[in-house]
N, C-alpha and C positions, 0 to 999 in steps of 0.2 A: 504493500500500500504506500509506504514512504516513497518507493521508487516512482510509482505512478504520480504521486503528488509533485515530486521533484520535476518529473518530465513535463507535467502540466504547467508548473511555474516557469520552467525553461521556455516552453512554447509561448507562454504569455509574454515573457520578456522579449522574445524574438518578434512576436506580433506587434508589441508596443513599440519596439525600436524601429520596425518597418514603417509603422504609422507615423512616427515622429520624422523619420527620414523622408517619407513621401510628403508630409506637410511642409518640411523645410524646403524641399525641392520646389514644391508648388509655390511657396512664399517667394523664393528667390526668382522663380520664373515670372512672377507677377509684381515685382517691385520696380519695374522699369516701364517707361513709356516709349521705348525705342520701337520705331516702325521697322519691321524686318521683311515685309512681303515684297514691296517694290520701291521703297524709299532708297535713294542713293546712300550707301553706307559711308559714314563720315565719322572720324574719331571725335569730332566736336559735338555730335548729335546726342550723346548719352545725357539723359536728364538727371540721372542720379546714379551714384556709385554704391556698390554694396558696402554695408557697414563692416567694421573690423571683424565682428563675429561671422558675418557672411563670408568674408574673405578666408578666414581660418577654416570654415566649414567647406568652402569650395576647394581650397588647397588639399584638405584631408580627403575629400571625395576624389579629386583628380589623382592624388598619389595612390589611393586605393585602387582606382580603375587602372592606372598605369601598371601597378604591380600585378593585378589580375591579368592584364593583357600580356605582360611579359611572361608570366607563368604559362599562359595558354599557348604562346608562340614557341616557348622552349619545349613544351611537351607536345610535339607534333606527331608522334607515333612512328617516326622513321628511325631506323637503326643507324649506328655510327657509320657503317659501310655505305648505306644509302645516302646519308648526308654528304659524305665525302665525294661520292660519285656525282651527285648533283652539283656540289660546289665546283668540281673540276670540269663540269659540262659547259662549254662555252656557248652552247645554244640556249641555255637557260637564261632567264632575265636577270639583270643585275640586282633587282630588288630581292628576288628569291635567293640568289647566291649570297647576298649580304646577310639575310636572315640565317642562312646555313652557316656562314662564317661565325656569326654570333653564337649560334648553338654549339658549334664545335669548340670555340674558345671557352665557353662556359663549361663544357664537358671536361676539358683539360687533360684528355688522354694522350698518350704518346702518338697514336695514329692521327688524332685530330691536329696535334702540333705539327707533325710532318706534312700533312696536307696544306695547312695554312702557310707554313714557311715556304713550301714549294711554290705556292701562288704568289707569295710576297716577293719571291726572287724572279719568277718567270712569267707572271701574269701581265695583262694589259695595265696601263697606267691607272685606269679607273678601278680595276679589280685590286691592284696593289694598294691603292688608297683606301679602299674598303677594308681589306684585310688588316692594314696598319691600324685603322680605327678599331676594328672588332677585337684585335689582340688586346686592347685595353680592358676587355671583359675577362681576360684570363688572369691567372695568378702565378704564372711562370715568372720566376725571379729575374730572369735576364731580359725581360721584355723592354724595359727602359733603354738598355744598351742597343738592342735590336732596332728599336724605333729611332734612336738618336742617329744611327748610322745612315738612315734614309735622307737626312738633311744634306748630306754631302753630295747628293745627286742634283741639288738645286732644281728640283721638279716641284712646281708650286702645288699641283694636285696631290702628289704623294706626300709632300711636306705637311699639307693641311690634315691629311689622314693621320700622319704621325703625331701631330699636335693633339688631335682629338683622342688618339690612343693613349698618349701620356696623361691627358686630363682624366680619362676614364680609369686608367690604371691606378692613378693616385700615388700616394706615398712620398716620402722625402726625396728619394732619388729622382722620381719623375718631375717633382716641383723644382729641384735644383737645375735640371736640364732645361726646363722651360724658362727659368729665371736667367740662366746663362744666355739662352738664345735671345731673349727680349733685350738684354743689356748689351749684347755684342754688337758693335758698330757694323760688322760685316754681314749680319743677318739681313736677308731680304726684307724690305719694309712691309711687303704684303704679309709675310709670315709674322712679323712683329705685331701687325694690326690684328691678325687672327688670334695670336696668343693672348693679346690684351683683351680681346672680346671674350674668349673662352674663360679666362681667369675670373672674370666678373661673376661667372656662374658657379665657381668652385666654393666660395664662401668659407675659406680657411684662413688661418692666421698667416700661413706662408704665402698664400695668394695675395692677401692684402699687403703684406710687407714688400712683395715683389713689385706690385703696382705702384706703391708709394715711392719706392726707390727709382723705378723707371721714369715716373713723371717728372722727376727732378734732373733727369739726364740732359745735359746741354745740347747734345747732338740729335735729340729726338725730332722727327718730322712732325709737322702740324697734324697730319691725319692720324699718326700713331698716338700723338698726345690726346687727340679727340677720343679715340677708342679707349685709351687708358682712363680718361676722366669719366666717360660714360660707365665703364666697368666699376670704377670707384663709387659711383652713385648707387650701386647695388649693395654696398656695405652699410652698416649702421652709421648714421651721421655723426655720432659721438666720436667715431674713429677717423673721420675724414673731414670734419668741419674746417680745420685750418687750411687744408688744400683747396676747398671750394671757395673760401674767402679770398685766398690768394688769386685764384682764377678770376673771380669777379673784379678784384682790384687791379689786375694787370692790364695796363693800357695798351699793351702790344698784342693782346689776343683779340681776334675779331668777334663780332657779335654772334655769328653763326656758331662758333665753337662754344661761346658762353651759353647760348640757348640750349645746345645739346647737353651741356654739363648740367644746366639748371633742370631741364626736364627729366634727366636721369634720377633726380632726387625723389621722385615719387616712390622709388623703391627703398629709400634710405631710412624708413621708420619715422615715428612721430616727431623725433627731435629735429627733423629737417623742415617741419612745417613753419615754425616762426621765421626761419631763415628765408624761406620762399616768399612768405608774406612781406618780409622786410625788403627783399629785392624787388618785388612787384610794386612797392611804394616809393623806393628811393633810388634805384639804379638810374644812371644818367641816360642809358640807351633805351628808347621805347620798345625796341624789338626784344630786348632782354626782360624788360618789365612785363611785356605781354606773355612771354614764355613762362616767367615765374608765376604770373597770375593763373595761367592754365594749369601748371604743375600743382599749385596749391589747391586748385579746385578738383583736380583729378586724384589727389593724394588719398590713399585709403583712410587716413585719419582726419580728413577734413570734415566740416560740419558746424563749426562754431566760430567762423571768421566773418560773419555777416557785418558786424559793426566796423571791423578793420577795413574790409573791402569797401564798405559804404564811404568811409572817410577818404580812401584813395580815389574813389569815383568822383567825389565832389571837386577834387583838385586836378584830376587827370585831363590833360589837353589832347591826347592822341586817341583817335577813333578806335584803332585796332586794340589798344590797351584797354580802353573802356569795354569794348566788345568781350574781350577775354575776362575782364572782371565781372561783367554781367553773367557770363556763362559759368564762372566759378561761384557766383552768388547763388545760382540755382541749386547748388549742392549743399547749401547752408541751411541750418534749421532756425536761424535767427535773422531773417531778412528784415531790415527796418524799412518796410515799403513806404510808410508814411513820409519818411524823410527823403526818399529817393524818387518819389512820384514826379515832382517838378523837373528833376534832372532828366529822367527818362523821356518826358514829353518834349524836351528840347532837342533830342537826337534827330539828326537829319540824314545820316548815312543809313541806307536800308538795312545792311547786315547788323549794324550796331543797334538800330531801333528794334529789330526783331529779336535780337538777343535780350534787350531790355524788356520787351514784351513777354518773353518766355520767363524771365526772372520774376517779373511782377505776377505772372500767372501762377508760379510756384508759391509766391507769397500769399496769394489769395487762399491757399489751402492751409496756411499756418494760423494758429490761434494768435490773436492780438492784432491782426491786420484790420484796420478800420474800414467801416462801410464806405467812407469817402474814396478809398482806393478802388473798390469794386465799381462804384458809380463812375469814376473817371475812366476806369478801364473799359467799361461798357460803352461810354459815350465818346471817348477819344481814341482809344487804342484798337478796339474791335473793328471799327471802320477802316483803319489803316491796314490791319491784318487781312481783312476781306479784300481790299484793293490789291494788296501784294499777291495774294493767292491767285487772283484772276488776272494778274498782269503778265508781262513778258519777261519778268525777272527770271533768274536761273531757277531750275527745278529745285535745287537745294534750298534756296531762300523761300520758295513757295511752299515747300514741305514744312519748313520751320514755322511759317505763318500758321499752317494748319495745326501743327503741334502746339503752338501757343494757345490757339483757340480751344483745343481739347483740354489742355492743362487748366485753363481758366474755368471751364465747366459751368459758366453762367448761362442763363436762358438766352441772353443776347448773343453770347459766343456760339451757342448751339444753333441759333437761327442763322448766324453767319455760315456755319458749317453746312447747313441745309441749302443755302444759296450757292455755296461752292459746289455742292453735289449736283445741283441742277445746271449751273452755268460753266463750270470748269471743264478743262480738257480731260480726256479719259484718265490720265494718270492722277491728276489732282482731284478729280471727281471721285475716283475709286477710293483714294485715301480718305477723303472727307466722309464717304459712306461708311467706311470701316470705323472711323472715329465716332461717328454718330451712334453706331451700333454699340460701341464701348460705353458711351455716355448713358445710353438707355437700357443697358443690360441689367 
């Protein structure tokens, strides 16, 4: 009897966990207003980002699915001999042979090693690059030396495979080799850039130290510097803040490099958020300010910068920066709409005006937004959005006008959507119809 009760409890736990998982997935799926059917996909269009809890949950699910997928791929039912035969079969596709190389490297048997090394020596460039990378999944002690020898051939494709193999193999010896290659003045710049890019995903103390050392190398090319800076943005900001402040303060670095470095900080943890907000308000270059505003809004920990962004908006002179600030405001939970209404009504550039309209539409859904904001929205902003949606502006801007009306959700906005459904071209009319269905569901 105890055993039956235990099983029933176990079943109950499984069912409960399944229900919670399904509920969370449903919640995640329905916490965005992104139009996915026919709207032009655009990184700026997301209206809200998952919360930190959602991100953790998504990462957990993604890692779990990845592990399950890897397990299913490794267990394909073929014998070692059959895998080797297919690996050596030049008529098989590279994708299949790559999977087989991975499976054999994971097996780690003498026969698997012999087959892989045979291809590494005698295969085509593409296959040799694949084998070099897949050897990183093995645990043979001499793999770092084998892969290091490939760089002497100065073949970019094979060298990239060797870099990937060293990254996958890990360990101090592999990291030392990558460090030496990155710091060596004779290493091909394309290989340096690839090493810098891959090290950002390693997230180890050795990788961080290598990148920190490399970025201060005087002979570094601008492109390699850019790749290193972006990879450093993937590490916790507490460990890289000094470097990023130096980048922002360096008058010899161009704006494009600074924007790339700034935008990389969305991966740098909560500590980078005040820095991004500071840059968005104070940097002398409007391109960098706009980039920092976008990054602060796209940051996983954003949500409570409404007042700071509002202060920046009141004094910001550049249209593109204001547009980015409005877009970032959409992801905040504390939009001071009453104080921003007059500012938004003075916008003349269409893209900026629609970004402001979307921001105010989000504010209408937040507690504390006054009735005067909704009244002004219905009377002054909805007609502008309707006109834009039916105009010859770009399809992107016309879609955004429809998104703003949907987010507003007022009766006046719904009436405008019905007009767009009747009078718009097929694309915009179809979108409006779907949004009306959402509002009336």
